[in-house]
N, C-alpha and C positions, 0 to 999 in steps of 0.2 A: 867334952864339947863336940869332938869329931864324931863320937858314937851317937850323940843326940841328933846332930845334923844329918848323919846317914840314915837314922831311923825316920826322921821327918821327911827326907827326900824319898826314901823307899815307900813310906806311907802315901805320899802324893802320887807316886806311880801306880800303886795298888788302887787308890781311889779313882784315878784316871781310867784304869781298866774297868772298874765296876761301873763308873758313870757311863762309859761308852757302851757297855753291854746292856745296861738298863735303859738306854735312851735318854740319859740325863747329861750328856756331854756338854751341851751348851751351858746348862746351869752350873756345872762343875767349873768350867773355864771362867765364867763370870765371877764366881766366888773366889776362884784362884787368883784372878787379877786384882780384885779389890783387897783381899787379905794380903797379898804380896806387896801391894802398894802401901798399905797401912803399916806393915812390918818394916819395910825398907825406909819409909818416911820417919818412923819413930827411931829406928836405929841410927839413921843418918843424922838426925837432930841431936841425939845423945852423943854421937861421936864428935859433932861440931862443938857442942857445949864442953865436952871433956878434952877438946883439942887433940883428938886422936887421929885426925886425918893427915896423912903425909903429903901436904900440899907441895912440898919441895920436890916430890917425885912425879908430879902430875905430867910434866912434859915427857918423861920416860914412859909413863903408862899410856900415852897416846900413840904408841907405836908397837910393832911386833905382836907378841902374844897377847899383850894387854888390849891392844886395839881390836884384835880378832875376838877376844872375849866380850868386849863391849858391843861389837857389831852383832855377835851371836845372840846376846841377851836382848838387844833392841829388836832384832828380827823376831825372836820368840814372842815378845810382848805384842808386837804389831800384828803378827799372824794370829795370835790368840784372840786379840781384839777383833780382827776381821772375821774370824770364825763365829764369834758370838754375835757380831753385828748382822751377819747374813742369816743366822739361825733364829734370832729373836722374831717373835710373831707380832707385828705391829697392831693387828686388829684386836689383840687382847688388851691394849692400852688405850687410855684417853690420849689425845695429842700432847697434853702437858706431861703426863706420866711417861710417855714414850720419849719425849725430849729429855726429861730428867734422867731416864735410864741411859740414854745415849751419851749424855754429858758425863754421867758417872763412869760409864765404860771407857770412853776415850780419855777422860781425865785420869783414870787409873793408869792407862797405858802411857800417857804423857809423863806422869810422875815417875813411873818405873824407868822409862827411857832416859829422862833427865838425870835421875839419881845414879844411873849406871855409869855416868861419865865422871863422877866424883872419884878422887884418888882412894885407893884401898890398900890395906895392910897386906892382904893376901889375894890370891887369884881365885880361890874357891873352885878347885877342879871338880869336886863331886857335884856341885850345883851346875857347872858348865856341862858336864856329861848328862845330867838329868834334863837340862834345858835342851840339849841337842836331841835327845830322844823325843821330847815334847815337839820340837820343831819339825823333825822328820815325820812324826805321826800326823801332825796337823796339816802339813803340806800334802801328805797323802790323802787326807780327808778332803781337802780342797780340790785335789785332782779328781776324786770321785764325784764331787759336786759339779764341777765345771766340765768334766769330760766323762759323761755317763756311758753306759754300754752302747754298743753299735745298734743303730735304729733297726737294722735288718733282723736283729735277734728278738725284736719286740712284737707283741700282739697289737695290731693297729685298731684303735677304737674311734668311734664317733662320740660326741658329747652325749651323756645319758640324761641331760636335763636342759632346761631353758634358762636363759639369762646368764649373768656372770657369777661364777662360783670361785671359791678360794681354796687353794691347796693348803690344808692345815699340817698334814704330814705327807711327805713324799720326797723321793730322790734316792740316789744310790750311795748314801752315807748315813751312819748313825747320828751325825751332826744334824741332819735335816729330817730324819725318818726313824721314829722309834720302833718300827717294825723290822729294822735291818737284820737283827739276829733271830728272828722268829720263824725260822724254817722257810716254808713256801710263801710267807708274807714279806719276804725281804724287799720286794719292790711295790708292796701295797701302798695305796694312797687313801687318806682320809680327807674328804671334801665337804665343805660347808658353804652356806651363804655368808658373805663377809659381815653382815649385821649381827651375826650370832657370836662373834669372837669374844666379846667381853662378858656375855651373859653368865656363863658358869662362875666366873670370878666375882661377879656381882651377886652371886647366890640366887639367881632367878631360877625358880624350881618349876614354874608352870610351863609345861612342854608347848602349850599353844602360843607362848610368847616367842618361841624360837621359829624364825622364818623358814629354817630348813625343814622343820617337822611337817610331814604331810605333803611335801613337794612331790609332784609326779616324777616317776622314773621311767626312762625309755631304754630299750635295749641298745647297747653300744656296738653290738656285733650281730651278725646273722649266725644261726646255729640251732641246735636242739637242746631243749631244757632237760637236764639230767637229774636235778635235785631241787626240791622246793620245801621251805618251811614257812608257815604263815600263821601259826596259832599262838606264838609266844607274846606275852604282854610287853608293852613298851615300858622301859624302866624310868622311874622318877630320877631327876638329877640327884646325884650322890649315891645312887644305888646301881648295882651291876649284877648281871646274871652270869657268873663264872662257869656254871654248869653247861650253858649253851652260849659260848663266846660269840658266835656269828649271829645269834638271834635269828629273826626271820630273814631268809635269804633265798637267792636264786643262783643256781650254777648252770651256765650255758656252755655246751660243747661246740667249739667252732669247727669249721670245715677242715682246719689244719690239725684237728685232734688236740687242741689246747682247751683248757677249761677256765672260764671266767666266773669269778665269784662276786656277787653284789650283796653286801651284808648290812645288818642293822635296820631292816625294813619295818614299816609300820604294820601292826597286827591287822590281819584280815584285809590287807591291801593288794596282795599278789594276784595278778590277773592271768597267770599262765599255770600250766600243770606239767608234770613230768611227761615227756614225749612230744610236747608241742614244738613246732618249728617257729622260730621268731625271726623277724627281719630288723635290721638297724632302724631305729626311730620308732619302733612299736612300743606303745605304753605297756609296762609290765608290772607296775606297782607304785608304792610311795615310800619316800625316805622316812624312817622312824627312829626309834631309840631303844630297840630291843637288843638283848645280848650283853656282852661285856663292853659297855660304852659309857663315856663320860658326858656326852651331850648328843643331840640329834646330828647325824652326819651319815654320809655314804662311805662305806669301806669297799674298795674295789681292788681286785688283784687277779693276776693270771698265773696258772700253774699247770703242771704236767699230769696231775691226777684230779679226779672230781672231789676227793675228800680233803678238806682243808688240813686235817691233821694226819694224813697218810705220811709216814716217815719217808716213803719213796718219792713223794711229790716234790718237784723242784720249782723254784720261783722263776717266773718269766717277766721281764720288763714290759710295761705297757706304754704305748705312745698314742697321743690323741691327734687326730687330723681335724683341724678347724677350718671349715670352708675350703677355699682353694689353696691354703697354705700346706706346706709339706708336713707330714706327721713329725711330731717331736715329743721328747720327754718333758714332763713338768715336775717341778719340785716345790718344796715349801715356799709359801708366800707368792707363788705364781697365781695369776688370774686365769681361769679356764672359761673361755667363752662358750656358752651352751648354744643349743639350737634356737633359731628364731621362733618366736611365738606364732608367727604367721605361717 
């Protein structure tokens, strides 16, 4: 039994690492909580039916090592739940589905927390060690989310569009940003209009039904255009162009010798050429669905080289300055206010 338990715990750690690297950390944690709650509920009910719970030792188990064990586990469940809660993308759900998901999430956390206070025959050191690793890892991820890199290290941008836009992927953690381990894309952001959140899940394939598709795009910085692609077809929903991941795109070299990439643009929409000087707010193209993309959106990132896949290129955080507000970093589920249409 100890061997089986060790294998299961080891596998959970491996899956955590794989999920983190692949940008599926939120999904993994959600499943982990639900499955853990179901298993603990079933085993607890079985133990009660078989009268295997040492109720006479409950008072002893509420102090010392046993108390620390329960507090550790409760903290792990709650922090895991919070990580999922902030990383879920509400615009992908109907209000009822989002409510149901939230109830399922916190219901699982509540079940786990309550059942951890029942008396146990053993302390489960291996599980405690594994959960301690989980807890430290997740607290670190939350620190990355809530305390991003220094604003002075970022490229300051003005909004490249009009109206209110939604940050679908973004932030300094794999919990919030699936680009995190993709080289120079570490701080990249995927931005859409909120109305498009549910459409891919609803299998809407007509690109014209996506409000983001065809939206005008404005230069967020001043600089010189150093790369342009404008001839690639927009992909249908469900199809991707892995040969040309960035699709139609523009790369702008700033005065500070940093490079800004705007990718997945609409075919034949680019209005600038290599060598052109652009100013902030100048219209330069339209948002499309070209390249390796799942739906129409703007991919934006800053880097130290002009080539997205140059192994020597380093990622640079981006910060948006909205109106008279101080420049700040944005992350998943933030609303990014664009330029006034006037």
